[in-house]
N, C-alpha and C positions, 0 to 999 in steps of 0.2 A: 270543500275536500282538503284543503291545508290545513283548517285547526283538527279534521279526523285525522291526518298522518301526523300531525304533533301528538296528539292524544294517545295512537299507538304507538308510535316511537316512544315517548313514557314510559306504557306498559311495558313494551318489548327491553326497555333499558331497566327498568326493574328487575325484571327474570334474566338478566343478563347477569346484573348484580349477584343474585343468586345464585346462579349457575357457574359461575365464576368460583364463589365459596364452594359447591357441591362438589367440581371439579376435582380438588382437592383432598375429599374425601377416601377414604378405602373401598373402592366400589368396584364392581365386576368389568371385565373388558367390554361387557355389552352396553353396559350401562356409562361410560368412560364415553365410548365412540357415539351413544346415542346424544350425550350429552353435548361431545363437538358438535354432531350433525345439526342441533337444534341451536347451538352457537355460531356454526356455521352458515343457517337462515335468517339469525339474526344480521350478520355483515350482511347479507344481499338486499335483507330489507332493507336497513339503513342506507346502502347505497343508493335504493329507489328514493328514499325520501331527500337525500340531497339533491337528485337530478330532479322532482318533483319542485321542490324549493327554487333552484336554480337561482344566479346572481341576481334576478331580479326581484326575489321574493325571501330572499334569505333573511334581512332585517325587518322586522316589526315597528312601524312608529306608533306610538300609542296617543300622539298628539296630545301628548302631557309634558314635554320635553325627555322625555324616555324608550329606548330603542331597545328593544329584545332581538338579540341574534337567536333566530331558531335553530341554526346546527350545534349553540353550545348551550342555551338554556340561561347566557349572561344578559343579565339588563344592563345599558350605559346611558350616562348622561349623552342628551343627543347634541348639546352645545359640549365640546370636547374642552373646553379651556372655562368652565362653570366658578373655579376660585380665585380667577380674575388676578394672573400676577403666575411669574416663575420662582420658587421656594426652593429651599434646600431641603434635604430630605425629611428632616425631622418638621421642618414647618409644615410639608406637604402633610403628614400624616396629620399635624393640627388641623390642617386646612379640611381635610375629611371628616375630621369631629366636629367641626362649626356646619360643615354641611348637614350632619344626622343632629345637631342641637336644632338648626331652625328646619329639618324634615322637609330637607330639598326635595321638589319635584314630590312630595307626600310620603318621602319615606325616611326613615331613620336606621338603615344597616348597610350604607354604602360604605367601602374599603377601597384602599387605595389597590389596585389590582397586583396581583403576585405576577412572575414573569411568565408564568405560561399563560395565564388569563391574557393579559395585555397581548402577550403575541398573537393570541386567535385573530386579532383586527390586520394582520399585517399580510399584505398580498404583494408581493415580489415581484407579480409580472407588472408594478403598476408602480408611476413614482409621483411625488408632488400633489399630494401623499399617497404613500405605498397602502392604500384602503382599496378595499374590492370595488368592482365598478357595481355603481346606482347607490351607493353607502349612503343614508341620510344625514350622516353627522355634520355639523356644522363648526365654526371656529377652530379648525384643526391645524393644532400647533406641530414645531417641528420633533423634542426630544422631551419624552414622556417619564417620570421617575415608574418603577414597580416598588412593591411593598418587599421585594423579596434581598437580602442583605446577599454580597457575594461570600463563595466558601475562603479564597484565600486572602481577605481581607475584609475585618469586619467595620472597619469604616470608609465601604465601599457598597454602594446597592446599585443592582444592574438597572439601566434605563434604556429606550429603544428610538430610534433615531425614524420617526413615520415620515422622513421625505424617500428613505430608500428602503431600510428595513435592516439597518445594523442594531444590533444587540450589544453593548458593552455596560462598561460600569463606571459610576462615576465617584467623586470624595461627597461624603453624604454631607458633611459641614458646607462645603466650599463650591460646590457646583450646585446651580440653580436650573431647576426644569418641570415642567407642567403637572398638573395633575389632570387625571380624569375618572371619575369615580364611578365602579361597577358593583353591583348586589346581584346576589342569584334570583333570578325571577320566580313567581310563585309557583312551587310544587314543581317546579325544575328539578332534575336528577342530575347529581356532579355526573360532568363528562368529561372535564378538562383534571388531566392527573396531579396531583400533588406536585409540588416541587423538589420536596427530601428537604427543605431546610426546616429544623425545627428548633434551632433557639433563635427566640425574641431577642431584640435589641429598642424597641420601643414599644410602645403601647399601639396595636394596630396593625402590626406590620407582620409579613406573611408567617415567622418563625412563633408567634401568638397565635393567629386564626387559622392557619395548617389548611386553609380552604382546597377542596378539590377533590378526584376520584381518588380514593384509596388504592396502593399499588396490592397487587396478587401479592400473598404470602409466600406461593412457591411461582416468582416471575418468570422466571427463563425454563425453557426444556430444552437440555441438550440431546440431541437427536442421536448422538451417538455415530455421523456418519459425515462432519466436517461441518454443520449447519446446528444453528438453535434458534428457536423459536422466541419471541416477547408478547406473554401472553398481557400486558397492558396494551401494544401497539396493534397486536397482529402481525407483524413483520416477521421474516424470518433472517438472518442474517451468516455471512460463513461467518465460523466459531474462529478460525484466524482473522484478526482485526487489521492484516498487515502482511497479506498474501506475499506481494513482491519482497519484502523486507527492505524496501527500498520506496524513495519519491519519485514523482513522476510528475512532467505538465500533464494540463489537460486530456490535451488530443490523447497521448498516451494512455492517461488513464480509460479514456475510452473505448480504446481498441484493447487496452489488457480486458476489460469486463465484459467484448465480444468474442475474445478469444474464452473467455470461461463460459461463456454460453454455447458455443462452437464445440467445446468438448463436455459439454454436459456437465459442468462441476456441482459434483455432489448429487447428480444425476436427474439437474435443472437446467432451463437453456432461457430462461428469464430474468436471470440477474441484472443489475442497472445500476447506477449510480445513483447512491440516496439523494433526496430532498432535502433543504434544510431542516426540513418540520421532523421528519424521518429520522435523522441523526439526535434532534431534540427529544425526541421520544425517550431517551435510551439516557440523557442528563440526569445527575442527581445535583442539584446546585447548591448544596449542603457538603460536598467534596470535590477535591480537586488533586488534578497528577495522576490519574484520569480524573474525572468529573464524571463518572459513573458508579452505579449503585453496586455499592460491597455485595462480595459474593457473585459476581457475574462471573459465568463461563468461559468468556471469552480468552482468548489467549493473542499475545505479541501486539495489544494495543500500543500506539504510540502516544504519548502525551503531548500532542502537536494538532497540526491543522490537516483539514482532511477536506477532500474537493468532495463538492456536491455536484448535481448535474443543472443546476439553476444558473444561466448567465445573468449578469446585472443588466436590467433594461436598457438603462442608461448610457452604459458603457459594455456593446459587446464583448468589449477584449477581455472583461474581467468578469471571473466566476464566484459565487457566493460560494464562502469555506465555513466551516465551524473547528472550531479550537477545542480537542478534547483535552487540554492541559487546563484548561478556566473556564470553557464555555462559550466565548464571546464569536460572535457573527460577523463577517468581515468578507470584505472580497477582494480577490489577487488574480495577477494579469495570468491569462491562463497558457502564454507561450513561456515570458520569464519566470515564472514561479514554477517550484515542484512541490508537489505535496502528496499526503499518503494516501491511499485508496480501498475501503471497503463495500463489498458489494453486500446487497440487499435486496428481495424479493417480498412479494404479495403472497403472504402465508396462505390467501383463501385459493390460491393455485395448487396447493398439498394435495385438495379433493381429485385433482387428475389424476394421481399416482395411487398405486397403489400401496403406500407405506402405511403401514399401521400407526395409530396415532395415540402416546398413553400421555395422559395428564395428570398423571398420578407425580 
């Protein structure tokens, strides 16, 4: 049954890519609505796939030193430290080249994961390590390099703290972190979006490979009612990214979102604080101040720190936040710190309204 679901999932994803391209062609209103309904059917089916896999069945251990993540289509080294040691960023990329030269686990197309790929393994509801329950990996280290260079300092690259889930950057030459190779599983469809980083600083880095799912040509749809839908993530955001024009502590932030729902802000009553990964779907890692795509339709974006909905599982007085100035993910005290607030909702709820959807 699991294999059937995987095969159906890949077929649907290919269809999804086709529909995304079609949605932006000049079509009749009827055709656009049909395409949207098919898109919604895909979203529902994708959810069923996730439920059927669950945490217990998310990872497929091939018993050859590799593990495939069924949710992403990425294949990882089961040994999370196959390069035997910590390296600076350039040496980390060289270590991947050596693994490929030696056909590690029978493959010669390993790469250092980009920031979006490596972040798919993080589960901030757990710590030491911050990996999903029942993961099969061994030899998990603390800090890991990604292949993605930061937008503000070209001599720094992104890295992830697998003890808790921080996303931070380190100096490429002077900091030493571990290497966790990844490759795209055979016949898998790209599910993880590209990072946006297009400049290469060393052979095999993110700017050279540009791995991932391409962003839609017309990515954001402004509904003209104070909301914007992101066709890449399927999330709806308030067009005003700073409705309060001020910072609040986390308790006040939650109360503000509750008031939005009581007032049915823009016609909806299911607004919420974003998860860390919701924010990350917006990020363009080639940009900073703010770290969002060019020509986005949002207003009053604060190039600063925003609250997420996720507490730090180790220290419940601290809440995970995302800095839209530079893309960092860190946590802050929910009482003593004041941060910005941005509302989001799941776009599939749009089918419960009478609003027309124009994907043109």
